[in-house]
Structure formats: C-alpha cells, structure tokens
DOSE-597212 format. One record per residue: residue number from 1; x, y, z of N, C-alpha, C in turn; residue in one letter. Coordinates in steps of 0.2 Angstrom, whole numbers, plus 5000, padded with zeros to 4 digits. Layout:
BEGIN
NUM / X / Y / Z / X / Y / Z / X / Y / Z / A
...
This chain:
BEGIN
1 / 5004 / 4995 / 5000 / 5000 / 5001 / 4999 / 5005 / 5005 / 5000 / M
2 / 5003 / 5011 / 4996 / 5007 / 5018 / 4995 / 5007 / 5022 / 5001 / P
3 / 5011 / 5024 / 5005 / 5012 / 5026 / 5012 / 5007 / 5031 / 5012 / L
4 / 5005 / 5036 / 5008 / 4999 / 5041 / 5007 / 4994 / 5038 / 5008 / Q
5 / 4993 / 5032 / 5006 / 4986 / 5029 / 5006 / 4985 / 5026 / 5012 / D
6 / 4990 / 5024 / 5017 / 4990 / 5021 / 5023 / 4988 / 5027 / 5027 / A
7 / 4991 / 5033 / 5026 / 4990 / 5040 / 5033 / 4985 / 5041 / 5030 / K
8 / 4980 / 5041 / 5025 / 4975 / 5043 / 5023 / 4969 / 5040 / 5028 / D
9 / 4970 / 5033 / 5026 / 4965 / 5028 / 5030 / 4967 / 5029 / 5037 / Y
10 / 4972 / 5029 / 5040 / 4973 / 5029 / 5048 / 4969 / 5035 / 5048 / I
11 / 4970 / 5042 / 5045 / 4966 / 5048 / 5049 / 4961 / 5048 / 5048 / A
12 / 4956 / 5043 / 5045 / 4949 / 5042 / 5043 / 4946 / 5037 / 5050 / M
13 / 4952 / 5035 / 5053 / 4950 / 5031 / 5058 / 4948 / 5032 / 5066 / S
14 / 4944 / 5032 / 5069 / 4942 / 5035 / 5075 / 4947 / 5030 / 5080 / S
15 / 4945 / 5035 / 5088 / 4949 / 5032 / 5093 / 4957 / 5035 / 5094 / G
16 / 4958 / 5031 / 5100 / 4968 / 5033 / 5101 / 4970 / 5027 / 5096 / P
17 / 4975 / 5029 / 5095 / 4980 / 5023 / 5091 / 4987 / 5026 / 5091 / K
18 / 4991 / 5021 / 5091 / 4998 / 5023 / 5090 / 5000 / 5020 / 5081 / T
19 / 5003 / 5023 / 5078 / 5005 / 5021 / 5070 / 5012 / 5021 / 5069 / V
20 / 5015 / 5017 / 5067 / 5021 / 5015 / 5068 / 5023 / 5013 / 5059 / Q
21 / 5026 / 5015 / 5055 / 5029 / 5013 / 5047 / 5034 / 5008 / 5048 / F
22 / 5036 / 5004 / 5045 / 5042 / 5000 / 5044 / 5045 / 4999 / 5037 / Y
23 / 5052 / 5001 / 5036 / 5053 / 4999 / 5029 / 5053 / 4991 / 5029 / D
24 / 5049 / 4988 / 5026 / 5049 / 4981 / 5024 / 5045 / 4979 / 5019 / A
25 / 5046 / 4973 / 5017 / 5042 / 4969 / 5011 / 5036 / 4968 / 5013 / D
26 / 5031 / 4964 / 5011 / 5024 / 4962 / 5013 / 5025 / 4960 / 5020 / H
27 / 5030 / 4956 / 5021 / 5031 / 4951 / 5028 / 5036 / 4957 / 5033 / A
28 / 5032 / 4956 / 5039 / 5035 / 4961 / 5044 / 5043 / 4960 / 5046 / L
29 / 5047 / 4966 / 5045 / 5054 / 4964 / 5048 / 5055 / 4965 / 5056 / N
30 / 5061 / 4962 / 5055 / 5063 / 4960 / 5064 / 5062 / 4965 / 5069 / A
31 / 5063 / 4972 / 5067 / 5058 / 4977 / 5072 / 5053 / 4978 / 5071 / K
32 / 5050 / 4977 / 5067 / 5044 / 4977 / 5067 / 5040 / 4970 / 5072 / A
33 / 5042 / 4965 / 5069 / 5040 / 4959 / 5073 / 5041 / 4961 / 5082 / G
34 / 5047 / 4964 / 5084 / 5048 / 4965 / 5091 / 5043 / 4968 / 5093 / V
35 / 5042 / 4974 / 5089 / 5037 / 4981 / 5092 / 5030 / 4976 / 5092 / D
36 / 5027 / 4972 / 5087 / 5022 / 4968 / 5087 / 5022 / 4963 / 5095 / R
37 / 5027 / 4962 / 5096 / 5026 / 4957 / 5102 / 5026 / 4961 / 5108 / D
38 / 5029 / 4967 / 5108 / 5031 / 4970 / 5116 / 5022 / 4975 / 5116 / E
39 / 5021 / 4976 / 5109 / 5013 / 4980 / 5110 / 5010 / 4974 / 5113 / F
40 / 5007 / 4966 / 5109 / 5004 / 4961 / 5113 / 5004 / 4960 / 5120 / L
41 / 5012 / 4959 / 5121 / 5012 / 4957 / 5128 / 5008 / 4963 / 5133 / H
42 / 5009 / 4970 / 5131 / 5007 / 4975 / 5136 / 4999 / 4975 / 5135 / K
43 / 4995 / 4974 / 5129 / 4988 / 4974 / 5129 / 4986 / 4967 / 5133 / K
44 / 4991 / 4962 / 5131 / 4985 / 4955 / 5134 / 4990 / 4950 / 5139 / T
45 / 4996 / 4953 / 5142 / 5001 / 4950 / 5147 / 5002 / 4943 / 5145 / Q
46 / 5003 / 4943 / 5138 / 5004 / 4935 / 5135 / 5010 / 4936 / 5133 / V
47 / 5016 / 4933 / 5136 / 5023 / 4933 / 5134 / 5024 / 4932 / 5126 / S
48 / 5029 / 4934 / 5122 / 5031 / 4931 / 5116 / 5033 / 4923 / 5116 / A
49 / 5036 / 4921 / 5121 / 5038 / 4915 / 5122 / 5032 / 4910 / 5124 / L
50 / 5027 / 4913 / 5127 / 5020 / 4908 / 5128 / 5016 / 4908 / 5121 / T
51 / 5017 / 4912 / 5117 / 5013 / 4912 / 5110 / 5017 / 4908 / 5106 / R
52 / 5023 / 4908 / 5107 / 5028 / 4905 / 5101 / 5027 / 4896 / 5104 / L
53 / 5027 / 4896 / 5109 / 5026 / 4890 / 5113 / 5018 / 4885 / 5110 / I
54 / 5014 / 4891 / 5111 / 5007 / 4887 / 5109 / 5007 / 4885 / 5102 / A
55 / 5010 / 4891 / 5099 / 5010 / 4890 / 5091 / 5013 / 4883 / 5089 / T
56 / 5019 / 4881 / 5091 / 5021 / 4873 / 5089 / 5019 / 4867 / 5093 / F
57 / 5014 / 4868 / 5097 / 5011 / 4863 / 5102 / 5010 / 4857 / 5095 / Q
58 / 5011 / 4851 / 5096 / 5007 / 4847 / 5092 / 5000 / 4845 / 5093 / P
59 / 4997 / 4845 / 5087 / 4990 / 4843 / 5087 / 4988 / 4836 / 5084 / C
60 / 4986 / 4832 / 5088 / 4986 / 4826 / 5084 / 4979 / 4823 / 5085 / H
61 / 4975 / 4827 / 5086 / 4966 / 4826 / 5086 / 4968 / 4823 / 5094 / G
62 / 4961 / 4819 / 5095 / 4960 / 4818 / 5102 / 4963 / 4811 / 5103 / T
63 / 4966 / 4807 / 5099 / 4970 / 4800 / 5102 / 4975 / 4803 / 5105 / S
64 / 4976 / 4797 / 5109 / 4982 / 4798 / 5114 / 4989 / 4794 / 5111 / S
65 / 4987 / 4791 / 5105 / 4991 / 4786 / 5101 / 4996 / 4790 / 5099 / E
66 / 5003 / 4788 / 5098 / 5008 / 4791 / 5094 / 5007 / 4790 / 5087 / T
67 / 5005 / 4796 / 5081 / 5004 / 4794 / 5075 / 5009 / 4790 / 5072 / P
68 / 5007 / 4787 / 5068 / 5011 / 4781 / 5064 / 5012 / 4783 / 5056 / Q
69 / 5019 / 4782 / 5053 / 5020 / 4780 / 5045 / 5016 / 4777 / 5044 / H
70 / 5011 / 4779 / 5039 / 5008 / 4774 / 5035 / 5012 / 4767 / 5033 / P
71 / 5016 / 4767 / 5031 / 5020 / 4761 / 5031 / 5024 / 4756 / 5037 / G
72 / 5022 / 4759 / 5042 / 5027 / 4757 / 5047 / 5024 / 4750 / 5050 / A
73 / 5027 / 4747 / 5053 / 5027 / 4740 / 5055 / 5023 / 4743 / 5062 / N
74 / 5016 / 4738 / 5063 / 5014 / 4739 / 5068 / 5013 / 4733 / 5074 / T
75 / 5016 / 4729 / 5071 / 5017 / 4722 / 5074 / 5020 / 4721 / 5081 / D
C-alpha cells in the first residue's frame, strides 16, 4: 500500500491509536516483529514465548496414540 494511502486510511479511523511504519516488504521485518510482540504483551499480558510455544504444540486430534507412518510395521 502506498504510504500516503495508509496515512489517509489511518486519519479516517477514530479512537486512540499509535501508528508506526516500517521499511519492509509484505512480511514484517525484525524490528516490526519485536514491536508487535511488545505491544501484544502490554495489551494481553501474554509473553512472546508463551505464544511461540502455543504455536508449535503438536496437534494429533483426540487420540492419545503416537501417530504412525502409513508404512510402519505395527506388529
């Protein structure tokens, strides 16, 4: 999005806000990621480490069995 378009869009929104712009491609750069994590921590009291751990928790459905490779010998 062009910078001026972003500024115009922000100007139209109501309520208190903090706006920061980062020189990055579509993905956030490292500084933007750190700032995002700090903001979320302040607002939610959830640490970045807690969110990271939750992101990588294995999800194997409701079964307590260890998933097997389709070709694994189960004898």
